[in-house]
N, C-alpha and C positions, 0 to 999 in steps of 0.2 A: 503495499500499502505507499502511496507518495505522498500521503497528508501526515502534518506535525503529530498529530495522536499516534501512539504504537498502539498495538492490540490492548494492552492491558487496560491505556487510558480510554480505548475507543470502546472494551468491553463495559467499562465503567459507567461513560455516560450513553451505551445502549441501555444498561440494565436501569439509570435515574431516566431514563426519556429527556434527555437534553435536549429542546431544540435548537440550544446554539450548534449545536454539532448538525445539526440538518445540513446540508451541502457540501461537509466535508469529508464524508465518506458515505458509504452504504452497507448495510448489514446483509449479508447471503447465509441462509439457514438451509444446509443442505439437505436435511430429511423432508423438508414441503417445497427443495427447488426456486422458492421468491427470495427477492430481497426488498430490503425496506429503508424507509429512513430511519436514522437513531431514535428518534421519540416519538417511533411508532406505536399505539396504546396494544395494540396485540401481546398476550400473553406472552411471556420472554421462553425462549427454548433452555437448552442445555450448553454450556458454554461449548462442550466437544462439535457440536453442529453449528457452529456459524463460523463464518470469517466475514473479513472486513476489504471491501473494495474501494478503491480511489472515488470511483464515480458508478452513475448507472451502466456506461455505456463498459466498463470493464466489467461488472457485474454479468450484462446480457453476455459479452463476449464469454464466461466461464460457462454457460447455459443457463446462467439463473433469468426469472420474468419477473417484473416489477408486483409489488405488491397491491391489491385492488382494493385495501383497506387506506394505507396512510398514502399512495400514490407519489411514490419516491421522486418518479421521470417528471416531477412537477416542480421541483423545487430551483430549478435553474428558471423557470417560465416565471413562478410568484417573485423571484428577486427580480429578474428583467421587468416585470409588469410596476414594480415598487419604484425603481430606477425610473422611469417612461413617466410613471405620475408624477415623480418629483421633479422631474425635468419643467414638463408643464408647470405645476407650480414655482417654480422657479423663474420660466420666461414672466411670470405676471399675471397668468388667467385664474380666474376663478371659476372654474366650473363647480355645479352641486355635488354632491357627493354622488349622484348616479351617474350623471356626465362623464365624470372622471373615470368610474369604473366601466363603464360602457366602452369608452375610449381606450383603454387596456384591455377589454375583453371578459372582465368579469364581474359576479353580482354585486351590488351595492354593499352589503351587508358580511358578505366574504372580503371582499376586498378593504375595509374597513380596518377588519381583524387583522389582515396580511400587512397592512401599510404601518399600523400598531405597535405590531411585533416588531419589524423591522426595524423601526425610527422611532418607538416610544410617543408618539404623540399621534394623533388622529390627522387625516388631510385636511382638514379644515383648521386644525391649529398650526399646523405645518404651513398654511399658507399664509395666517395672522402673521407669524414668524418672520416670514420670507417679508411678507409687504411692510413688515415695523424697519428689518433690516433697509429695505429699498428706503423708507422713507428717513432715516436716519444718514444713509449717506447721502441723499440726495440734499441737504438742509444744507452744505457750505455751499453748493454752488449756484443753489438757484438766486434767482431774483427777490423772493419773497418767501419764507413760512409756506402761505397758502399754495403757491408753485410747488415747492416741494412735496406738499401732500397729497396734492391730487396726482403729479407726477407719478407717484409712490401707487395709486391705484385707491386709494382711500375715496369713497363716496362724497364723505362731509368731512370738514375739519375736525367736527367732534369723535369720531371714531379715531383719529388720530392721538389726538391728548388724551383721551379714555386708555389708546392700549399701547401708547407707545412713549410721551412725554414722559410719563415717571420714570420710566427705564434709563432715560438717557443721563441722569444725574444732574440734568441742566436745561435751564430751559429750551426748547426749539430754538428762538430765535440768539441765544447767546453759541448754540453749537452752529447755525447758520455762519455766525461772523467769525467763527475760527475758535469757540469756546471760552472767553475772554473771563477769567477769573475761574478759571479751575485749572491748580497747581498742581502738580505730582511732584514729589519731592524724592529724593533717589541716594541709595550710597551702596558700598559694596564690601562686605565684610567679610574676613577668611572664616573658616568653619572646618570641621575635621575631615570632611565632604568635599572641601571644595570652595572656591570662591560661592558667594552667594549676593545674588542683588536683592534690595529689598526698597520697593518704592508705596507710598502711602498716598492719598489722598488728606482733606480735614476730615475725613471720614472714618478713615480706615487704611488697610491694606491691599492694596490693587494690585501687587505684582510682588512675588518671592519665587526667586528660581536660579537654579546653580547655573553658571558660567554664561549668564547674559549680562549685559555694559549698558550704559545711556543710551548708546546709538539703538540697542534691539527695544526699550523702552518708548524711546520717540517712534518707532516706527507702528507699535503697537496702540501707541495714544499720540496720530500725529497732530490734532489741535490744542493739545492741551500745554502749559508751560513745563518744561521738565528742567526743575532746580535741582542741584546738592542739597541734602538731606541738610535739617537745623537741630537743636537740642533735643528737639523731641521725637525725632526720625531717630535720633541715636539710640536714646532711651529704648526705642519701642525695637529696633534690631536687634539690640543684648537681649531683648524677651524672647525673639525670633530663635536668633543663635542657642539660646538656652535649650529650646526646643528641641532643636538639631539633636543636641548635643543629649537633650535626655528626652525623647521624645514621649516618655509616659507621662510628664506633666502636664498640667491641664491651665495655661496659661493666661486664657478667656481674652485671648487677641482681638482687636474690633477688626472686622473687613469690610470691604467695600467691593465688590466683588458685582458686575452684573451678567446675564446671562438670559438663554431662553428659560420659561418656565421650567421644561423638563430639568435643563443643566442646574437652576437652583435646585431643583427639588431633590437634585443626585447629591449638589454638595453638602446640603443640609443633611442628607441621612448620611455621607460621611463621617460628619462631626458626632453622630449617633453611635459609632462602630468604637467602644471602648479600645483601650491602648494596649496590646498586647495579643487582641483578638483579632481574625479575620474573617472576610466573608468573599462569596463569588460575587460573579458581576451579578447574576440573574438573582441571588438573594439581594445585593443592591439595589437591583431597579425593583425586586418586590417593596423590599424598605420604603424607595420611593413612592410607593405606590403606583407602579407601572410594572407589575407583575408581565414577565414576557419580552420586555424591553431591552435583554441584555445587552445587544450589540450595542444598543442606543447608549445605554450606562457604559458602555468600555468609552465609548466614544466623548462622555461629558468629562470619566475621569483626564482624560485625555487633555480634555482643553481646562481643567481645573487650574486658575493663575496663580493659587497659595499655596505652594509647595508645604508639603508637611504639615501648616496652621490647619489648611483642609486636608488629612489622612488618606488622598489615593493611594498610600503606598499600602493602604490594611484592605487591599483588595487582589486576590486570588483568582487564576484561573479554575472552570469548574471542577478539575480535575486535579486539584490541589497544586499544580507547578504554578511559581512565582508569576508569571506571565511577563507583560509590557511594563513599564513607565517611562515618563516623560524623560526625566534624570539619570537614565541607565539605572540597569539590574542590582549592580553592585551598591549604590545607593539606595535602594529599596530594600535590600537584603538588609544594609545595614543597621537602618532606621526600625524594621522589625525586630532585630537581634536586641536592641538598644533597649527596645519595650518589652522584652522577657518571652518573644514568642517562641513557640515550643516546635512551631514547621507544621503544626497542624493546622487546618483552615477551624472557621466558627462552629457553633453549636451543631447547628446540622448535618453537618460533615462530619461527626463524629471523633 
């Protein structure tokens, strides 16, 4: 099998009916001659009667036929349909759920479930987030706030002010003029895990990242005034370093981070995981109130702007492996070791 799963990990995922493994391999059963998705709801066969194949093509080449219950040949089609729908919404179109589903060849309620499972949000919520992003991006270049609002696809300014303005951290007019008054102060401090960029607004930390500098910060916040840190930031930076060196301590650091509603739910859920414990991406998604949005939870972890403070290092792969980390697997393991991690996942993994 040419998948990152080895046979033992694949069997674990199959037994757990792990939806996150769908599309990564298929499971063939010698006694029935069929192959299934890892999440197939059918009763599990004996281990000695099971083999794993990279995909449906490989399973068919080995003489197996697709399961009629879980329809394993549909995984690629499902993902292509979600990608096509996302592209339609990214382009600024706003079809109804029925219209969107029809364009990609699915029944509305079934497609809604597929889309939520893949992205963590409904098509309507995805469309709102993309429209909000267009509105925020259009403000600096538009002749007026109203022009930016309509250019982003809003039917009325009230919709924009209800949904977007509260997430900008400043008024739309300020954002359009280049964000006057929004100041981000920064410093780089040494830690045992390498140099750490720490940046904050008046409201709290907005960026904590290893191996970044002021130029990277300016690219992330092109409209803000980027200034060297003051005494208040130096004091806050000392608390961040203390959390790097002893991540089990709770410093109660203030943060000023903004994302989609789904991202913010994931970041809040991360902060509920006790030091020394870990969760899988699937468990994190469920903890945030989005069961099944496993891949989207992983993406939200990767977008976490304040390392260590929002502890995305406490998330492991479904098979218990360390998994990815934006700042490198060695740092992830070091942070977990400093919390007293035993090498085991959270309660649901035993």
